[in-house]
C-alpha positions as CSV (number, residue, x, y, z in Angstrom):
1,M,-12.6,7.2,9.7
2,R,-14.2,4.3,11.6
3,R,-17.2,4.6,9.4
4,F,-14.9,4.3,6.4
5,I,-13.4,1.1,7.7
6,A,-16.8,-0.3,8.5
7,I,-18.0,0.4,5.0
8,C,-14.9,-1.5,3.7
9,F,-16.1,-4.6,5.5
10,L,-19.6,-4.2,4.2
11,A,-18.0,-4.0,0.7
12,L,-16.2,-7.3,1.5
13,G,-19.5,-9.0,2.1
14,L,-20.8,-7.7,-1.2
15,S,-17.8,-8.7,-3.3
16,A,-16.2,-11.7,-1.7
17,S,-18.0,-14.2,-3.9
18,A,-16.4,-12.6,-7.0
19,Q,-13.0,-13.9,-6.2
20,E,-11.7,-17.0,-7.9
21,G,-8.5,-19.1,-7.9
22,Y,-6.6,-20.0,-4.8
23,K,-8.0,-20.5,-1.4
24,L,-5.9,-18.7,1.2
25,S,-5.4,-19.8,4.8
26,C,-4.7,-17.1,7.4
27,R,-2.3,-17.2,10.3
28,T,-1.6,-14.5,12.9
29,M,2.1,-14.5,13.7
30,R,4.4,-12.3,15.8
31,I,7.7,-11.2,14.4
32,E,10.7,-9.5,15.9
33,T,11.2,-5.8,15.1
34,P,13.6,-3.2,16.6
35,A,10.7,-2.0,18.8
36,G,9.8,-5.5,20.0
37,K,7.4,-8.2,18.8
38,M,4.7,-7.2,16.2
39,K,1.7,-9.0,14.9
40,V,1.4,-9.8,11.2
41,K,-1.3,-11.5,9.2
42,V,0.0,-14.1,6.8
43,L,-2.3,-15.3,4.0
44,S,-1.0,-18.4,2.2
45,P,-2.3,-20.5,-0.6
46,E,-3.4,-23.9,0.7
47,S,-2.1,-25.7,-2.4
48,T,1.1,-24.7,-4.3
49,S,4.0,-26.7,-5.6
50,A,6.8,-24.1,-6.0
51,P,8.0,-20.9,-4.4
52,V,5.4,-18.2,-5.1
53,P,5.5,-14.3,-5.1
54,G,5.4,-12.7,-1.7
55,I,3.3,-9.5,-1.2
56,L,3.9,-7.1,1.6
57,W,0.5,-5.4,1.8
58,I,0.2,-2.3,4.1
59,H,-3.2,-1.2,5.3
60,G,-4.5,2.3,5.0
61,G,-6.2,4.6,7.6
62,G,-4.4,8.0,7.3
63,Y,-1.5,6.7,9.4
64,M,-3.9,7.0,12.3
65,M,-6.3,4.1,12.2
66,G,-6.9,0.5,10.9
67,G,-4.9,-2.7,11.4
68,S,-3.7,-5.8,9.8
69,Y,-7.2,-7.2,9.8
70,M,-7.9,-4.9,6.8
71,V,-5.9,-7.2,4.6
72,H,-9.1,-9.3,4.3
73,V,-10.7,-6.5,2.3
74,S,-7.6,-5.4,0.4
75,A,-6.5,-5.6,-3.2
76,G,-3.5,-7.6,-1.8
77,K,-5.8,-10.4,-0.7
78,M,-7.5,-10.3,-4.2
79,L,-4.1,-10.8,-5.8
80,G,-3.2,-13.6,-3.4
81,E,-6.5,-15.4,-4.2
82,R,-6.1,-15.0,-8.0
83,Y,-2.4,-15.8,-8.4
84,G,-1.5,-17.9,-5.4
85,A,0.8,-15.4,-3.7
86,V,1.7,-15.2,0.0
87,V,0.4,-12.0,1.4
88,V,1.8,-10.5,4.7
89,S,0.3,-7.5,6.4
90,P,1.9,-5.9,9.4
91,E,0.1,-4.4,12.5
92,Y,2.4,-1.3,12.3
93,R,2.3,1.3,15.0
94,L,-0.2,4.0,14.4
95,A,0.7,7.7,14.5
96,R,-1.6,8.6,17.5
97,E,0.7,6.5,19.7
98,A,4.0,6.5,17.8
99,P,4.7,9.1,15.0
100,Y,7.2,8.7,12.2
101,P,9.4,6.7,11.8
102,A,7.6,4.0,13.8
103,A,5.3,2.8,10.9
104,L,8.1,2.8,8.4
105,D,10.4,0.9,10.8
106,D,7.7,-1.7,11.3
107,C,6.9,-2.1,7.6
108,Y,10.6,-2.4,6.7
109,A,11.1,-4.9,9.5
110,T,8.2,-6.9,7.9
111,L,9.9,-6.8,4.5
112,Q,13.2,-8.0,6.2
113,W,11.3,-10.8,7.8
114,I,9.7,-11.9,4.5
115,Y,13.1,-11.9,2.9
116,D,14.8,-13.8,5.7
117,H,12.1,-16.4,6.0
118,A,11.2,-16.7,2.4
119,A,12.0,-20.5,2.2
120,E,9.7,-21.4,5.1
121,L,7.0,-19.1,3.8
122,G,7.2,-20.6,0.3
123,I,8.2,-17.3,-1.2
124,D,10.5,-16.6,-4.1
125,R,12.9,-14.0,-2.9
126,N,13.2,-12.6,-6.4
127,R,9.5,-11.9,-6.6
128,I,8.7,-9.8,-3.5
129,V,6.0,-7.1,-4.2
130,V,5.3,-4.1,-1.9
131,G,1.8,-2.5,-2.0
132,G,-1.0,-0.9,-0.1
133,E,-3.9,1.4,-0.2
134,S,-4.0,5.1,0.8
135,A,-1.6,5.7,3.7
136,G,-0.5,2.1,3.1
137,G,0.4,3.1,-0.4
138,G,2.4,6.0,1.0
139,L,4.2,3.6,3.3
140,A,4.7,1.2,0.3
141,A,6.5,3.9,-1.6
142,A,8.5,4.9,1.5
143,V,9.6,1.2,2.0
144,C,10.7,1.1,-1.6
145,L,12.8,4.2,-1.2
146,Y,14.3,2.9,2.0
147,A,15.0,-0.5,0.6
148,R,16.7,1.0,-2.5
149,D,18.9,3.2,-0.3
150,K,19.9,0.5,2.1
151,G,20.6,-1.9,-0.8
152,E,19.7,-5.1,1.2
153,I,16.5,-6.4,-0.2
154,P,15.4,-6.4,-3.9
155,I,11.8,-5.5,-4.6
156,A,10.3,-6.8,-7.8
157,F,7.7,-4.0,-8.1
158,Q,5.4,-1.7,-6.2
159,L,1.6,-1.2,-6.1
160,P,1.0,2.0,-4.1
161,L,-2.8,2.5,-4.8
162,Y,-4.0,6.1,-4.5
163,P,-1.1,6.7,-2.2
164,M,-0.8,9.3,0.6
165,L,2.6,10.7,-0.4
166,D,2.8,14.5,0.1
167,C,2.6,16.2,3.5
168,E,2.1,19.5,1.8
169,D,-1.1,20.6,0.0
170,T,-1.4,19.9,-3.7
171,P,-3.9,21.4,-6.1
172,S,-6.2,18.4,-5.6
173,S,-5.8,18.2,-1.8
174,V,-5.8,21.8,-0.8
175,D,-9.6,22.3,-0.7
176,N,-11.0,18.9,-1.2
177,H,-14.4,17.7,0.1
178,G,-14.4,14.3,-1.5
179,K,-16.0,11.2,0.0
180,G,-14.0,8.9,2.2
181,W,-11.1,11.4,2.7
182,N,-10.7,15.1,2.4
183,T,-8.5,18.1,3.3
184,K,-9.4,18.2,6.9
185,R,-8.7,14.5,7.5
186,N,-5.5,14.8,5.5
187,H,-4.1,17.5,7.7
188,W,-5.2,15.5,10.7
189,G,-3.3,12.4,9.6
190,W,-0.1,14.2,8.5
191,R,0.0,16.4,11.7
192,H,0.0,13.3,13.9
193,Y,2.3,11.2,11.7
194,L,5.0,13.9,11.4
195,G,4.8,15.2,14.9
196,E,7.1,18.2,15.5
197,A,8.3,18.1,11.9
198,Y,4.8,18.9,10.6
199,G,4.8,22.2,8.6
200,S,8.6,22.4,8.5
201,Q,11.4,21.7,6.0
202,A,12.7,18.9,8.3
203,V,10.3,16.3,6.9
204,S,12.2,13.2,5.7
205,K,11.6,11.8,2.2
206,Y,10.9,8.4,4.0
207,A,8.1,10.1,5.8
208,S,6.7,12.0,2.8
209,P,8.0,10.3,-0.4
210,A,7.1,13.4,-2.4
211,R,10.1,15.0,-0.9
212,E,12.4,12.7,-2.9
213,T,14.4,14.3,-5.7
214,D,16.1,11.1,-7.1
215,Y,13.7,8.4,-8.2
216,S,16.2,6.3,-10.1
217,G,16.6,2.7,-9.2
218,L,13.2,2.3,-7.7
219,P,11.0,-0.7,-8.6
220,P,8.5,-0.7,-11.4
221,C,5.2,0.7,-10.3
222,Y,1.5,0.5,-11.1
223,T,-1.3,2.5,-9.4
224,F,-4.7,3.9,-10.0
225,V,-6.6,6.9,-8.5
226,A,-9.9,8.8,-8.8
227,S,-9.8,12.2,-10.6
228,G,-11.6,14.1,-7.8
229,E,-10.0,12.7,-4.7
230,P,-7.2,14.5,-2.6
231,F,-4.4,12.2,-3.7
232,Y,-5.0,12.7,-7.5
233,D,-2.1,15.2,-8.0
234,E,0.5,13.5,-5.8
235,T,-0.2,10.2,-7.4
236,L,0.3,11.5,-10.9
237,T,3.4,13.5,-9.8
238,Y,4.9,10.3,-8.4
239,I,4.4,8.4,-11.6
240,K,5.8,11.3,-13.6
241,N,8.9,11.4,-11.5
242,L,9.4,7.7,-11.8
243,R,9.1,7.9,-15.5
244,K,11.6,10.8,-15.7
245,A,14.1,8.6,-13.9
246,G,13.6,5.7,-16.4
247,V,11.4,3.6,-14.1
248,D,8.6,1.5,-15.7
249,A,5.5,3.3,-14.1
250,K,1.9,3.4,-15.1
251,V,-1.3,5.0,-13.6
252,D,-4.9,4.7,-14.5
253,V,-7.3,7.5,-13.6
254,Y,-11.0,6.9,-13.0
255,P,-13.8,9.6,-12.7
256,G,-15.2,10.4,-9.3
257,D,-14.4,11.9,-5.9
258,V,-14.6,8.8,-3.7
259,H,-11.2,7.9,-2.1
260,A,-10.7,4.1,-2.2
261,F,-13.6,3.7,-4.5
262,D,-12.6,0.1,-5.3
263,L,-13.2,-0.8,-1.7
264,L,-16.2,1.3,-0.9
265,L,-18.1,0.9,-4.2
266,P,-17.0,-2.6,-5.4
267,W,-20.2,-3.1,-7.5
268,K,-19.5,0.0,-9.7
269,K,-18.2,-0.5,-13.2
270,T,-15.1,1.7,-12.5
271,S,-14.2,-0.4,-9.5
272,Q,-14.5,-3.6,-11.5
273,E,-12.4,-2.1,-14.3
274,A,-9.8,-0.9,-11.8
275,K,-9.4,-4.4,-10.3
276,K,-9.2,-5.8,-13.8
277,R,-6.4,-3.4,-14.8
278,L,-4.6,-4.1,-11.5
279,C,-4.6,-7.8,-12.3
280,E,-3.4,-7.2,-15.8
281,E,-0.5,-5.0,-14.6
282,Y,0.4,-7.5,-11.8
283,E,0.6,-10.3,-14.4
284,R,2.8,-8.1,-16.7
285,L,5.1,-7.0,-13.9
286,I,5.5,-10.4,-12.2
287,S,6.5,-12.0,-15.5
288,R,9.4,-9.5,-16.0
């Protein structure tokens, strides 16, 4: 997994010059959470004249690795640079030290902080977006479920990219040897994240959003996924369930077996197309 993260930063060096639009400044701040102070990265456009969208962007790493520094290679930063949004990424607790619900609690606390401090951050409260890659996509979906059920904070839309949603094997994850992530690593991540609940029926829908049975009232959604990666089936199932519940939800599927291909292979035509489509859907959804 460390190699995966290192390659992501190599990809940043290869693709950074492709970004255009707003220049973002970065601050590291500490916010209050129920578990104590937590570090967040805040990327803000250096010049803007009105409240802008706020993006809660959650890093990946199988619930086990990574940190808020990964926002610098994320699709969240790309959206901030292109559209002048404020991007906030939390240093949520990792499962090897603190299993569920620690990460969800930290991410929801970040959402609450964004909402409560919207004016000083220059954020429009009515245009808060929640997204992330991989496990961060799973946490994004979980935050949306939790926020809907609590009824405290409106979320404009969600961008859970190739999300880690289902703690049980699916047809695409049960015997997967794809690049970047595979069956063995998937079991490793879920086992640590769920702790004693792993393999039981006691898993909460907020831990594994695939356990939800009522998808009504959730925010509009866009995502993409590779056809041969472990999360292919759970991503498509999530979109199908959202659509059944009347939620505006779209997914694009790209060929290949590389998890997080847009980060690992940014020079590929499919990666460029995926980023283009993500921007198109962001523009569509933010204008709703």
